N, C-alpha and C positions, 0 to 999 in steps of 0.2 A: 504494500500500500504506500503510495507516494502522494504527497500534497503538492500541488502546483498552483499557479495563479489562475488556471482554467477550471479548477475543481479537483475532485478526487479521481484518480485513474487507477484501475486495478491492473496489476501485471500478471495475475494468476488466472487469466481468462482461459476458458476451454478452447478458444480459437487462436491462442498465441502461436505465432509462426505461420498463420494462414491469412495474413493480411486483414486481421480483425482487430477492432479496438473496442474495449468495453469501458463505458463511461457512466458514472453515476451523476445524475443531474443534481447539483447542489447550489443553493443560494450563496453567493460569495459573501463571506464575512471576514472580519479581520483575522479570525483564527485560521480560516482556510487560505488566506493570502500568504501566510507565513510558510516558509519551507522547512521549519523545524518539525521534527517528528513527534515531540512530546505533546504539543497542543492537539495534534491530530489523534494521537492515541487516547487522549482524555475525552475528546468530543465524539470519536467514532462509536463507542457503545451507545451513546444517546441518540445519534443519528440513525443507527442501524434499526432501531425499533420503530422509528418514524418514517424513514424514507426508503429503505431496503429494496428499491427497484433498480436493477441493473439493466441498462439498455446498451446493446451492442450495435455497432455501425460498420458498414463497409463503404469505403470511398469509391466513387465512380471511376471507370476506366475509359480509355479512348475507344477500345473495341465496343464497349457497351453503348457509348454515345453514337458510334457509327451504326450499330445495329438498331438502336432506337429511332434515329432520324431516318434510316433506310426503311424501317417498317412504316413510319409516318408517310414517307414519299410513296411507297407502294400502295397504301390505303388511299391516298389522295389521287394517284393515277388511276386506280381501280374505280373510284367514285366518279372521276371525270369521264372515264370510258363508258360507264353505265349511263350517266346523264347524257352523254353525247348520242348514244344509240337509242335512248328511250325518248323519242320526240313524238309529241301529239300530232296525229295525222287525221284529217277528215276523210272518211271513206265514201266513195261514190258507187263502187261496184264491189262484188264479192271477191274478185281477183285482187283488189287492193288490200283486203283483209289478209288474204293468203300471202301476198308479197310482204306485208308488214310482219306477219308471224315468222316468215323465213328470215327476215332481217333481224328479228329479236333472238334468233337461235344462238348467235355468237355471245350475246349478253347472257343468255341462260347458261351456256357452257362456262363463261368467265365467272359467273356467280357460283357455279358448282365447284370450280377449281379453287376459288377464294375460300369458300366455306370448308372444303376438305383440308386445305392447307391450315386454316385457322384451327380446325378441330385437331389436326396433328400437333400443332404447337401447344394447344391446351392440354392434350394428353401427355405430351412430353414434359411440360413444366409441372403438371399436377403429380405425375409419377415421381419426378425428382423431389418435389416438395414432401411427398409422403415417405419416400425412401430415406431422406436425410433428416427429416423431422424439423426442419427450419427453412425459412425463405430469406434470402436467396441461398441456394445450395453452393457448396464449395466449387470454385472455378467458374461460376456464372458471372458474365460481365454485366455490371450494372451501369447505367448512364450517369447517375447522380448519387450522392451520398444517400445510402439506404439503411434503414433500421432493420435489424434481423428480427424476424418474428418467429416464435416457436409454434409448432403444430400441437394443438391440444386435442382436436377431434378429427382424426383421419377419416372417419365415416362421413362427417359433414362435407369434407372436400370431395369424397367419391360421389356422394349424392348430388352435390352442386355440379360437378363435371357431367354426371349422367343427365341431369336436367338440361344443361346448356347444350350438350350434344344432341339430345332428343329434340330440342327446339330447332337446331340447325337442320336435322333430318326432316322434321315436319315442314319447315319452311321450304326446303328444296322439293319435297314431295308435292306440296301445294302448287309451287311454281310449275313443275313438270306436268302435273295433272291438268292445271288450267291451260297450259300451252297446248297439250295434246287435245283437250276437249274443244278449245277454240279452233284448232287446225282442222279437226274432223267436221265441226259445224261449217267452217268456211269452205271446206272441200265438198260438202254435201249441198251447198247452195247453188 
């Protein structure tokens, strides 16, 4: 235990040697600003009963920032692609409806690829979270300084992932069903 001008820092962290820093948030007082060990040892038993919450942080990495901003650029490009191809058209004949549905097919495939990729990322990250018991797992590049959160209920993570993936499948199923239904109606006219 060492007292510095920034607060109390623990050197016996379970993440020592893995680029982790464990910091106890502490209101700066004159006792904490001193670097002598005796005042710290006198105050520590009193603080432990009151504040006793250790928060661990991971600093952001360059690779994490590149991945984060790359993901944002991909989502924006996907959104602009979908908005570009989904233009409102007034139909005068049945062949216009069929032609419009054929033009919407690349958008439908792009939406499918996007949601399958997003589902893969969710599965990968949730399995890593459950396996290691905390987020972010070791070796995971984070874009900004991130607090390490401990996993308390793995079943809740599994249920949440199942619900999100079920919603993705339902959304894609509704999209494909409506496209095929409209195409059959337009072809029958």
